[in-house]
C-alpha positions as CSV (number, residue, x, y, z in Angstrom):
1,M,-6.5,0.7,38.5
2,S,-6.1,1.7,34.8
3,L,-4.0,4.7,34.0
4,L,-5.5,5.3,30.5
5,R,-6.6,8.7,31.4
6,T,-3.0,9.7,32.0
7,H,-1.7,7.8,28.9
8,R,-0.7,10.8,26.7
9,D,-0.6,8.9,23.4
10,F,-3.9,7.1,24.0
11,R,-5.6,10.4,24.9
12,L,-4.4,11.9,21.6
13,F,-5.6,8.9,19.7
14,W,-8.9,8.9,21.6
15,T,-9.5,12.6,21.0
16,G,-8.7,12.5,17.3
17,E,-10.9,9.5,16.7
18,T,-13.8,11.0,18.7
19,I,-13.7,14.3,16.8
20,N,-13.4,12.3,13.5
21,R,-16.5,10.3,14.4
22,F,-18.4,13.6,15.1
23,G,-17.5,14.8,11.6
24,S,-18.5,11.5,10.0
25,A,-21.8,11.6,11.8
26,T,-22.6,15.1,10.4
27,S,-21.8,13.9,6.9
28,S,-23.9,10.8,7.2
29,V,-26.9,13.1,7.6
30,A,-25.7,15.8,5.2
31,L,-24.7,13.6,2.2
32,P,-28.1,12.0,1.6
33,L,-29.8,15.3,2.3
34,V,-27.5,16.9,-0.4
35,A,-28.9,14.2,-2.8
36,I,-32.5,14.6,-1.7
37,S,-32.8,18.4,-1.3
38,M,-30.3,19.7,-3.9
39,L,-30.4,17.0,-6.6
40,D,-33.9,15.5,-6.1
41,A,-32.5,12.0,-5.9
42,T,-34.7,8.9,-6.0
43,T,-34.9,6.4,-3.1
44,F,-32.7,4.0,-5.2
45,E,-30.1,6.8,-5.8
46,V,-29.9,7.5,-2.1
47,G,-29.4,3.8,-1.5
48,L,-26.8,3.7,-4.2
49,L,-24.9,6.5,-2.6
50,T,-24.6,4.5,0.7
51,A,-23.6,1.4,-1.3
52,A,-20.8,3.4,-3.0
53,A,-19.3,4.4,0.3
54,W,-19.0,0.8,1.5
55,A,-18.2,-0.9,-1.9
56,P,-14.4,-0.5,-1.5
57,W,-14.5,-3.1,1.3
58,L,-15.4,-5.6,-1.4
59,L,-12.8,-4.2,-3.9
60,I,-9.7,-3.6,-1.9
61,G,-10.4,-5.0,1.6
62,L,-8.4,-8.2,1.4
63,P,-5.2,-6.8,-0.2
64,T,-5.3,-3.9,2.2
65,G,-5.2,-6.2,5.2
66,A,-2.2,-8.1,3.8
67,W,-0.4,-4.8,3.1
68,I,-1.1,-3.3,6.5
69,D,0.6,-6.2,8.2
70,R,3.8,-5.2,6.4
71,V,3.9,-1.5,7.1
72,R,3.8,0.9,10.0
73,R,0.1,1.9,10.6
74,R,0.3,5.5,11.8
75,P,1.7,7.0,8.5
76,V,-1.0,5.1,6.6
77,M,-3.7,6.6,8.9
78,L,-2.2,10.1,8.5
79,A,-2.4,9.8,4.7
80,S,-5.9,8.4,4.7
81,S,-7.2,11.3,6.9
82,A,-5.6,13.9,4.5
83,V,-7.3,12.3,1.5
84,S,-10.7,12.1,3.2
85,A,-10.5,15.8,4.2
86,A,-9.8,16.8,0.6
87,L,-12.7,14.7,-0.8
88,F,-15.4,16.1,1.5
89,A,-14.1,19.6,0.9
90,A,-14.7,19.1,-2.8
91,V,-18.5,18.8,-2.6
92,P,-19.3,22.4,-1.4
93,L,-16.6,23.7,-3.8
94,A,-18.1,21.9,-6.8
95,G,-20.8,24.6,-7.3
96,D,-22.8,24.0,-10.5
97,L,-20.8,20.8,-11.2
98,L,-22.4,19.1,-8.3
99,S,-24.3,16.0,-9.4
100,I,-25.3,12.5,-8.3
101,R,-22.4,11.1,-10.2
102,L,-19.9,13.4,-8.4
103,L,-21.4,12.4,-5.1
104,L,-21.0,8.8,-6.0
105,V,-17.4,9.3,-6.9
106,V,-16.7,11.2,-3.7
107,A,-18.5,8.6,-1.6
108,M,-16.5,5.7,-3.2
109,L,-13.1,7.4,-2.9
110,A,-13.8,8.4,0.7
111,G,-14.9,4.8,1.3
112,A,-11.6,3.5,-0.1
113,A,-9.7,5.9,2.3
114,S,-11.8,4.6,5.1
115,V,-10.9,1.0,4.3
116,V,-7.2,1.8,4.6
117,F,-7.7,3.9,7.8
118,Q,-10.0,1.4,9.6
119,T,-7.8,-1.6,8.8
120,A,-4.7,0.3,10.1
121,Y,-6.6,1.7,13.1
122,T,-7.7,-1.7,14.2
123,A,-4.2,-3.2,14.0
124,Y,-2.6,-0.1,15.5
125,L,-4.6,0.1,18.8
126,P,-3.3,-3.2,20.3
127,T,0.3,-2.0,19.9
128,L,-0.5,1.3,21.6
129,L,-1.9,-0.3,24.8
130,D,-0.9,-3.1,27.2
131,P,-3.1,-6.2,26.9
132,S,-4.6,-5.5,30.3
133,D,-5.9,-2.2,29.0
134,H,-7.6,-3.5,25.9
135,A,-11.1,-3.9,27.3
136,E,-11.1,-0.4,28.8
137,G,-9.6,1.2,25.7
138,N,-12.2,-0.5,23.5
139,A,-15.0,0.7,25.8
140,K,-13.7,4.3,25.9
141,L,-13.3,4.4,22.1
142,H,-16.7,2.9,21.4
143,G,-18.4,4.9,24.0
144,S,-16.9,8.3,22.9
145,A,-17.6,7.4,19.3
146,S,-21.2,6.8,20.1
147,A,-21.4,10.1,22.0
148,A,-19.7,11.9,19.2
149,Q,-22.2,10.3,16.8
150,I,-25.1,11.5,18.8
151,A,-23.8,15.0,18.8
152,G,-22.8,14.9,15.1
153,L,-26.2,13.5,14.0
154,G,-28.1,16.2,15.9
155,C,-25.8,19.0,14.7
156,G,-25.8,17.6,11.2
157,G,-29.5,18.2,10.8
158,L,-29.4,21.7,12.3
159,L,-26.4,22.7,10.2
160,V,-28.1,21.6,7.1
161,Q,-30.9,24.0,7.9
162,L,-28.5,26.8,8.8
163,V,-25.8,26.6,6.2
164,G,-27.0,24.1,3.6
165,A,-26.4,20.4,3.2
166,A,-23.2,20.8,1.0
167,N,-21.5,23.3,3.4
168,T,-22.2,21.0,6.3
169,L,-19.7,18.6,4.8
170,L,-16.9,21.1,5.7
171,V,-17.4,20.0,9.3
172,D,-16.3,16.5,8.3
173,T,-13.3,18.1,6.5
174,A,-12.3,19.9,9.7
175,S,-12.7,16.8,11.8
176,F,-10.3,14.8,9.6
177,L,-7.7,17.6,9.9
178,V,-8.0,17.6,13.7
179,A,-7.7,13.8,13.7
180,L,-4.6,14.1,11.5
181,G,-3.1,16.6,13.9
182,C,-3.7,14.3,16.9
183,L,-2.2,11.4,15.2
184,A,0.9,13.4,14.2
185,A,1.4,14.4,17.8
186,I,1.6,10.8,19.1
187,R,5.1,10.1,20.4
188,Y,4.9,6.3,20.2
189,R,6.7,5.0,17.1
190,E,6.0,1.5,15.9
191,R,8.9,-0.7,15.1
192,R,9.6,-1.2,11.4
193,T,7.9,-4.4,10.4
194,T,10.1,-7.4,9.4
195,N,7.2,-9.3,7.9
196,P,8.2,-10.1,4.2
197,R,5.7,-9.9,1.3
198,R,4.3,-13.3,0.8
199,P,2.1,-14.5,-2.1
200,G,-0.1,-16.4,0.3
201,A,-0.7,-13.5,2.7
202,I,-4.3,-13.0,1.8
203,R,-5.0,-16.7,1.8
204,A,-3.6,-16.8,5.4
205,G,-6.1,-14.3,6.6
206,V,-9.0,-16.2,4.8
207,R,-7.8,-19.5,6.2
208,L,-7.5,-18.0,9.7
209,V,-11.2,-17.1,9.6
210,A,-12.5,-20.1,7.7
211,Q,-10.9,-22.8,9.8
212,D,-11.7,-21.3,13.2
213,V,-15.2,-21.9,14.6
214,W,-15.3,-18.7,16.7
215,L,-14.0,-16.3,14.0
216,R,-16.1,-18.0,11.3
217,T,-19.3,-17.7,13.4
218,L,-18.7,-14.0,14.3
219,T,-17.9,-13.2,10.7
220,I,-21.0,-14.8,9.2
221,F,-23.1,-13.3,11.8
222,G,-21.7,-9.8,11.1
223,A,-22.3,-10.2,7.4
224,V,-25.9,-11.1,7.8
225,S,-26.5,-8.5,10.5
226,N,-25.0,-5.7,8.4
227,L,-27.0,-6.7,5.4
228,A,-30.2,-6.1,7.4
229,L,-28.9,-3.1,9.3
230,M,-27.8,-1.2,6.2
231,G,-31.0,-2.2,4.4
232,Y,-33.1,-0.1,6.7
233,Q,-30.5,2.6,7.5
234,A,-30.0,3.4,3.8
235,I,-33.6,4.5,3.5
236,I,-34.5,5.7,7.0
237,V,-33.7,9.3,6.2
238,V,-35.9,9.2,3.1
239,F,-38.7,7.6,5.1
240,L,-38.6,10.1,8.0
241,V,-38.6,13.1,5.5
242,R,-41.1,11.8,2.9
243,E,-43.3,9.4,4.9
244,A,-43.2,10.8,8.4
245,G,-43.1,14.4,7.2
246,L,-40.2,15.5,9.5
247,G,-37.8,18.4,8.7
248,A,-34.0,18.0,8.4
249,G,-33.4,19.4,11.9
250,T,-35.9,17.1,13.5
251,V,-34.5,14.1,11.6
252,G,-31.0,14.8,12.8
253,T,-32.2,15.2,16.4
254,L,-34.3,12.1,16.3
255,I,-31.5,10.0,14.9
256,A,-29.0,11.5,17.4
257,A,-31.3,10.6,20.3
258,A,-31.8,7.1,19.1
259,S,-28.0,6.7,18.7
260,S,-27.5,7.5,22.3
261,G,-28.1,3.8,22.8
262,G,-24.5,3.4,21.6
263,A,-23.1,5.3,24.5
264,V,-25.0,3.0,26.9
265,G,-23.9,0.0,24.8
266,A,-20.2,0.8,25.4
267,F,-20.8,0.7,29.1
268,V,-23.0,-2.4,28.9
269,G,-20.5,-4.2,26.7
270,R,-17.5,-3.6,29.0
271,H,-19.3,-4.5,32.2
272,T,-21.3,-7.5,31.1
273,I,-18.0,-9.2,30.0
274,R,-17.4,-10.0,33.7
275,F,-20.5,-12.3,33.5
276,G,-19.0,-14.1,30.5
277,M,-18.2,-12.9,27.0
278,A,-20.5,-15.4,25.3
279,R,-23.4,-14.4,27.5
280,A,-22.7,-10.7,26.9
281,L,-22.6,-11.3,23.2
282,L,-25.9,-13.1,23.1
283,L,-27.6,-10.3,25.1
284,C,-26.2,-7.6,22.9
285,E,-26.5,-9.2,19.5
286,L,-29.7,-11.2,19.9
287,G,-31.8,-9.8,22.7
288,L,-31.7,-6.0,22.3
289,P,-31.9,-5.9,18.5
290,T,-35.4,-7.3,18.5
291,L,-36.6,-3.7,19.2
292,A,-35.8,-3.1,15.5
293,L,-39.3,-4.3,14.7
294,L,-40.7,-1.1,16.1
295,I,-39.0,1.0,13.5
296,P,-41.5,0.5,10.6
297,L,-44.2,1.9,12.9
298,S,-42.4,5.3,12.9
299,G,-44.8,6.7,10.3
300,T,-47.5,6.8,13.0
301,S,-45.2,8.2,15.7
302,P,-41.4,9.0,15.8
303,V,-41.3,7.5,19.3
304,F,-41.3,4.0,17.7
305,Y,-38.2,4.9,15.8
306,L,-36.6,6.3,18.9
307,I,-37.2,3.1,21.0
308,G,-36.4,0.7,18.2
309,A,-33.2,2.4,17.0
310,F,-32.0,3.0,20.6
311,G,-32.2,-0.7,21.3
312,V,-30.4,-1.6,18.0
313,S,-27.6,1.0,18.7
314,L,-27.2,-0.3,22.3
315,G,-26.9,-3.9,21.2
316,V,-24.6,-3.2,18.2
317,V,-22.1,-1.1,20.2
318,G,-22.2,-3.4,23.2
319,G,-21.5,-6.4,21.0
320,N,-18.7,-4.5,19.2
321,V,-16.9,-3.9,22.5
322,V,-17.2,-7.6,23.4
323,K,-16.0,-8.8,20.0
324,A,-13.1,-6.3,19.8
325,T,-11.8,-7.3,23.3
326,F,-12.1,-11.0,22.3
327,L,-10.3,-10.6,19.0
328,Q,-7.4,-8.6,20.4
329,S,-6.5,-11.4,22.9
330,Y,-7.4,-14.3,20.6
331,C,-5.6,-13.4,17.3
332,P,-1.8,-13.6,16.8
333,P,-0.5,-10.0,16.6
334,D,1.3,-10.5,13.3
335,L,-2.0,-11.6,11.6
336,F,-4.2,-8.9,13.1
337,G,-4.3,-6.8,9.9
338,R,-5.2,-9.7,7.8
339,L,-7.9,-10.8,10.3
340,T,-9.3,-7.3,10.2
341,A,-9.4,-7.2,6.5
342,T,-10.8,-10.6,6.0
343,T,-13.6,-10.2,8.5
344,A,-14.3,-6.6,7.3
345,F,-14.3,-7.9,3.7
346,V,-17.2,-10.2,4.6
347,N,-18.9,-8.0,7.2
348,Y,-18.6,-4.7,5.4
349,G,-18.9,-6.3,2.0
350,T,-22.6,-7.0,2.7
351,I,-23.2,-3.3,3.6
352,P,-23.3,-2.0,0.0
353,L,-25.5,-5.0,-0.9
354,G,-27.8,-4.1,2.0
355,A,-28.0,-0.5,0.9
356,L,-28.9,-1.5,-2.6
357,L,-31.4,-4.0,-1.2
358,G,-33.0,-1.2,0.8
359,G,-33.1,1.2,-2.1
360,V,-34.6,-1.4,-4.5
361,L,-37.2,-2.5,-2.0
362,G,-38.1,1.1,-1.2
363,Q,-38.4,2.0,-4.8
364,T,-40.5,-1.1,-5.9
365,L,-42.5,-2.0,-2.8
366,G,-42.6,1.3,-1.0
367,L,-40.7,2.6,2.0
368,T,-42.9,1.0,4.8
369,P,-42.9,-2.6,3.4
370,A,-39.1,-2.2,2.8
371,L,-38.6,-1.3,6.4
372,W,-40.6,-4.3,7.6
373,I,-38.5,-6.7,5.5
374,T,-35.1,-5.2,6.4
375,T,-35.7,-4.7,10.1
376,A,-37.0,-8.2,10.5
377,G,-33.5,-9.4,9.4
378,V,-31.8,-7.7,12.4
379,P,-33.0,-10.0,15.2
380,L,-33.1,-13.0,12.8
381,A,-29.3,-12.6,12.2
382,G,-28.8,-13.4,15.9
383,L,-30.0,-17.0,15.3
384,I,-26.6,-17.7,13.8
385,L,-25.1,-17.2,17.2
386,L,-27.6,-19.5,18.8
387,A,-26.7,-22.2,16.2
388,S,-23.0,-22.0,17.2
389,P,-21.0,-23.2,20.2
390,I,-21.4,-19.7,21.7
391,R,-24.8,-20.8,22.9
392,R,-23.4,-23.4,25.2
393,R,-20.6,-21.4,26.8
394,R,-20.2,-18.7,29.5
395,D,-16.9,-17.3,28.1
396,L,-15.1,-17.2,24.8
397,P,-11.5,-18.6,24.5
398,T,-8.6,-16.3,25.2
399,H,-6.3,-17.7,22.5
400,Q,-6.4,-20.1,19.6
401,G,-6.6,-23.8,20.4
402,S,-7.5,-23.2,24.1
403,G,-9.5,-26.4,24.6
404,V,-11.8,-25.7,21.6
405,P,-12.5,-28.7,19.3
406,G,-11.4,-28.3,15.8
407,T,-9.2,-25.3,16.2
408,A,-5.9,-26.5,17.8
409,A,-4.6,-28.1,14.6
410,D,-5.8,-25.2,12.4
411,S,-4.1,-22.6,14.6
412,S,-0.7,-24.3,14.2
413,R,-0.8,-23.8,10.5
414,V,-2.1,-20.2,10.8
415,R,0.6,-19.1,13.3
416,T,3.3,-20.0,10.8
417,A,1.6,-18.4,7.8
């Protein structure tokens, strides 16, 4: 029986990350509402704001991964949390200086801090837990993150109505400070890395993904899926406010209720693994996201959004639990930072493109046609998994070269990179 609940350092890590996700969820509602309600932003500008937050993955994602593999991760996470807290505090303090341009700068710099934090976080977790606890740890983190997101989205809309959109960002500031305190209290200390700086470090991460059929498939799927997901998510708040005629509080509550699928998804992801990782992945990433096609009907009734987004959230989080558990056992530990950065560079790199796509389509074609186009891409992305070896397997391999054609030779080169 797992003892994670009595694992002091994991509890601190878990608590800090959960509170951090709560704050981030409030700002994900508040930031576009600052642009819409205070600055009268256009649909394209709201999409551009989302794109700015994710653009750093394209700009610094790969070098960050190579760097993270050479340093201790916890100090990096502490610094990133402090920077993020200061950036979100700057918006309500800006006063008359507040503008779309300032919001774009804050979003991009906070996005850069997030790149550093997320890369370090992903590489740090496997060192904090025993391998036998990885699946449960991933499920707990993803499940609590989804629950925190539900609460944060609901509270975000209500706080906007009570204290204003800009002041709501102070909740995110406070969450980063709490997370910083939890990280600082962790007793576990990583060993100082002995990995030297190598000119080919970034290429090693790229080669690791490009030459491995499993990593390559999951990375391409993630990129296409995120393009479609962010395409509709970048404009959904604008749609619900301007087309469906909902207030800020109602929008936050509706998005929070739909996001509750993520909490269910963490449970589903962890427990369907026993029936096979490959089968669980197809269920979560191909079957459930087809409900996204209900979202464009939300103008007639918010229930369609609730059902559609619930299914998407359930599938995405469930799939993330499966993929995280697979990667932590499959990838060599000394390459995990580079793996994270390379896959995130591709996966997250399409997010700003998706946000821009949603903004452009919403501005030129209208919000409803834009939603039909972008949500259709969510289930279509799952066809990439069907065209891969995943379709013919019950489980995914537990380590590189484990009886998988075309990967054994590649893995020998990657392990010595």
